[in-house]
N, C-alpha and C positions, 0 to 999 in steps of 0.2 A: 771653192770660190773661182778657180780657174775655169771650171765648166760653165758657170753662170756668166762669167765675163766673155767667154768665147761665144756663147749663145747670143747674148745681148749685142755684142759687137757685130756679128754676122747678120743678125736680124735688122739692126738699125742701118747697116750699110746697104742691104738689099732694099730696104724701105726708101732710103735717100735716093738711090738710083732709079726709083720709080717702078719697081716690080709690084705686081698685085700681091696683096698680103698673104694669100694662100700659097703662092710660090715662095714668098719670103720665109714662111715658116718651114716649108718643105726643104728648102736649101739649107736653112739653119740646122734642121734636123740631120741632114746628110753630113754637114760639116762636123757636128757633134759625134756622129757615128764613126766617121773616119778618124777623128782625133782619139776616140776611145778604143778603136780597133774592133768595133762591132758591126762594120759594114756588111750587110747581108740583104740581098734584094728580096728574099722571102720574108725577112723580118719587116722590111719597109712595107711590103704588100699587105702582110697580116695586120700591122698596126694601123694602116690607112683604113682597111676594111672594118676592123674592130672599132675604130673611132667614129664611124658613121652607122654601124650596125646596132642601132638602138631603137627600141619601140617608142621611147619618149621623144626622140628627135623627129619621128614621123609626124608629130604635131605641127612642126614648123611649116612645111609646105602647105598644109591645110589652112593654117591661120593666114599665111601670105596670100593664098588664093581667095579667101573670103574678103580680105582687105582690097585686093585688086578688083574683084567683082563689084563691090560696093562703090569703089571709086569711079569705075567706068560707067556704072549705072546712073550716076548723078544723085545718089542718095545723100551725098554730103550737103547738097543745097537745102534739103529738108532739115538736116541737123542744125544748120546755121539759122534757118528760119525759126526753129523751135527755141534755140538759145536766145535769139533776138527778141522773141516774144517774152521770155523770162526776165532778161536783164538789160535789154536794149534801151529801156526808158531812162536808165540811170545816166548821170553825167559821165561821159567817157564810156558810154554803153557798148560801143563796138569793141572796145578793149576787153570788157567782161565777156562779150559774145565770143571773142577769139579764144579766151581761156577756157570757157565752159564747153565750147565746141571741141576743143582738143581733148578735154576730159572724156566726153562722150565717144569720140572717135577712137580714143585709146582703148576703150572697152570693146572695140571690134577688131583692131588690127594688131596691137602690141608692137608697133614700129614707129619710131620718130620720123624717119624719112618719109614713110607713107603719109603720116599726119601732115608734115610740112608740104609735101607735094599736092595732096588733095585739097587741104584747107587754104593753103597760101594763095593758090590761084584765084580764089574767090575773096578771101579776107583782105589781102593787101590792097587790091583796087578799091574795095568798099571803104576801107579806112582812109585811104589817101583822098578819095573823092569827097569824103565827109569832113576833111580838113585836118586829119592827123598827119604828122610828119612821116614821110615814107621810111626814114631810118627807124623810127619808133615802131611803125607797123610791122616792118620786117623783123626787128629784134624781138618783139612780143610774140610773133608767130613762131620764130625759132625757139625761144625759151619755153613757150607753152607746149611745144612738141616733145620736150623732155619727158613729159608725163606718159607718152606713148609706150615706152619700154618698161615702165614701172607699174602702172595700173593694170590689173589683170584683164585679159590674158596677156602675159608678158613673155616674149620669146627669150630674152636674156635670163629670166627666172627659170625657164625650162632647161636652158643650157647649164645654168648653175646647179639646178637640182639633179641633173644627170651626172655631173662631175662629182658633186659632194654627196650624192646618194641620199638626199632628203626629200620629204614630201613636196610635190609640186603644188598641191592644193594649199598647204600652209604657206608656201612661198608666195602664191597668188594673193592670199589674204594679207601677208606682210607688206604687200605693195600698196594696199588701199590707203592707209594713213599717210605714208610719204607722198603719194600722189596728191592727196587732199591738201597737205601742208604746202606743197609747191604751188597749187592753185591759189591758196590763200595768200601766200607771200607775193605772188605776181599780181593778185587783185589789189593788195595794199599799195603796191608800187603804181599800179594803174590809177588808183584813186588819187595818189599824189600828183602824177603827171596830168590827170584830167583837170585838177584844180589849178596847177601851175600854168598850163597852156590853154585853159578854158576849152577843152574838147567838148563837142556838142552832145546833147541827149538824142536818143533815137525817137522815131515816131511812135505815138501811142497806138496800141493795137487793141481792138475791141475784144471782149471776153469771148464772143461768138467765134471770131477768127482764131483766137488762141486755142479754143477747143478743137477747131477743125485741123489746125496744124498738129496738135498732139495726136489726134486720131490717125492722121496720115503717117505720123512718125512712129506710132506704136510698134509696127513690125521690126523696126530697127532698134528702138530703145529696149526691147525685151531680149535682144540677142545676147548682150553681156550677162543678163540674168539666167538665160538658158545655159550658157557656158559654165558660169561659176556655180549656179544652182545644181546643175547636173553632176559636176565634179564633187561638190561638197556632200551631196546626198548619196553618192556612191552609185549613181545610175550608170555613169560611164567614166572612163579614165581621161586624163588630159588629151591624149591622142584621139580617143573616140570623140571627145568634146570638140576638138578642132575639126574633125571630119563632119560632125553634125553642123558646126558653124558654117563650113564651106557649102554644104548642101542647102542649108537654110538661106544663106546669102544668095545662092543661085536661084532658088524658088522665088524669093522676094524680088530679085532683080529682073527676072524674066517675066514673071506673071503680074507683078504689081507695077514695075517701072518700065515694062516693055523693052527690056534690053535686047539688042540684036545679037544673033548668034556669032557674028564676026567679032563683036566686042567680048563675048564670052571666050572665044578662041584666043584672042590676044591677052585676055586675063590669065588663061592657062599658060601661055607662052612666057609672060613676064614673071609669073609665080615660079615657073620651072627654072628660069634663069637665076632668079634671086635665091632659090633653094640650092641650085648647083654651086653658087658662090659660097653659101654658108657651109655646105657639106664638104667642099674642098678645104675650107679653113679647118673644119672639125677633123678631117682625116689627117691633114698635115700637122695640126697641133697634137694629135695623138702620138706621133713619133717623138716630138719634143718632150711631151709629158712623160712618156715612158723612159726616155734617156735621162731626164732630170731626176726621176724617181729612183732609178737604179744607181744613180750617182750620189744618192743621199742628199740632194740639194735642199729639199724642204727641211730636213732635220738639221742641216748645217745652219740654215738661215734662222731657224727657231732658236738654236743654241746661241748663235751670235747675238740675236736680239735680247735674249734673257741675260746675257752678260752685260749688256748696256743698261737695261732697266727691267725691273720686275713689276712695275706699275702698269695696271691695265689701262689707266687713263692715258699715260704717255705712249704706250704701245699702240692704242687705237688712234691717237693723234698721228703717230708716225705712219701707220697703215694708210690713213686718209691722205696725208701729204704725198706719200708714194703713189697711191692710186690716182690722185689728181694729176701728178706729173705724167704718169704713164698714159692716162686718158687723153692728154694733149697730143701724144705722138702715135698712139696705137688705137685703132677703132675698137668699138665696144665688144664685139663677138670674139675676135682673136685675143683681146686683152683678158677676157674671162677664161678662155681656154688655156692661156699661158699661166695666169696668175693664181687662179683658184686652187689648182693642185699644189702650188707652192705655199700659199698664204693660209689656206683653210686649216692645215694642221697646227699652225702657229696660233690662230684664233681659237681653235677648240682647246688647245693646251692651256690657254689662260682663262678658260671658262666662258667664252662667248658662245651663245646659242647659235647653232649653224643656220637656223632660219633668220635670226637677227643679223648675222654676218652676211647672209645673202642680200638682205635689204641694203646694208651698208655698201657692199661692193657694187651692186647694180646702180644704186642712186649715184654713187661716186663716179663710176665710169660713164654714166649717162651725161654727166657734165662735159665729158670729152667731146660729145657730139656738137657742142656749141662753143668750143674753145679752139682757137688756131694752134698749130698749123693744120691738124687733121680736120677737125670740125666738119664732119660730113653734112650736117644739117645747115651749117652756115653757107656752104657752097651751093646747096640746093636752093636755099632761100634767096641768096644773092642773085642767082640766075632768074628765079621767078620774079623777084622785085626789081630786077635790073638796076641794082646799086652796086657800088664798089665794096669788095669784101672788107677793106679796111674800115669803111664807114659803118658797116654792119657790126664788125667786131667791136668798134668803139661804143656803139649805141647799146650793145647787149651787156656791157660790163656791170651796170647796176642790177640787172636781172640775174647775172651769174652770182653776184654778191648775195642777193636775196635767197637764191637756191642754196648757197653755202650755209646760210643760217638754218635752213631746213635740214641740210646734211648734218649739222652739228646736233640738232634735236634727234635725228634718226640714230646717230651714233651713241649719244649719251643718255637717251631715254628709252631703254629697251622695253620697259613695261608698256609704254605707249604703243610702240611698234608691234609688240607681241600680243596686243589686246585681242585682235580678231583671230590670229593663229591659235591662241590658247583656248578659244571657245570651241575650236574644231577638234573633235576626237575621232 
């Protein structure tokens, strides 16, 4: 217990003083090494290298690159046009467009921040000009982006799969129903607000124009099918699928959307920067994970929890509450790297399927992206929408509550979540 308190104390102190999370984890790891008498520069170097020396993690830069290319190529506009053609005629249609566009874009990038950045620039002005409250437009854009890291391809699922040693393909499949449930819950909320504030319907689009929009968007709409279909059929691994996605995005952007080479260059630069951040976090977290493991922290926590209660329902409730609190103060990727090695053994010990547990953890920590004080997505959307963070945080509360209902279903309805993974052999 002293080990975990020392780690958490040093971690939160370094976070509070404003250090980047990768350095926070590294410093916390060094403090643990000093306190345990295991300080050795060679061990530090080996743990950092082993933390990022993974074939699975190579998928991350390729998925990031494909998202950056599509964003800079202007492909997002066509996705919004297609979704507008499908649901724009409904009352509060632009709200449904916002949600559906996030679902489609999630199938390309696997990132909530990329979703908010790319779609928010277009969606928020569209909604406010049509008469929607700006706070609502920004809140819905932020909340719908939570689907990004859940619907396949999902970067957090890749990281969880690497740590827990489970099938990435099954984890991708486990993210489908939670993503759909979030979309449904937000759509129900949008229906209520559309009635309450009399939000407008969109313009009618002729069948001929709808067909044209779909034909133009086909190259993008098939990309998620190529990724998931290729993995499930065994044609390529998740890492190979990511490289195929990046190459496919490049071909579509350059030859169909006439993307300039300077934009391709900056896409590579931005993807490299984002990858460097994730890999630094992975390397630093590897030190902490190793130290916590040799200190028998996971086993100690499991024994302590079982002393309190042996009920699976209560343990799952406790895990969810703990993850929700952690998600408010630690970003998604470092939280995964810190908590999964500690909590996964406890979950497996009480009979929770590791794939189901992955869905619970990722869905839970994704809520942290839209909850203060960390709330990365909130900061991005606040900047794009030019509204105060407090106003955005207040407007998003009903959406957080609706996603919590989804989280409850994900936690306590394992057969529903495992429907697609159980079909895959």
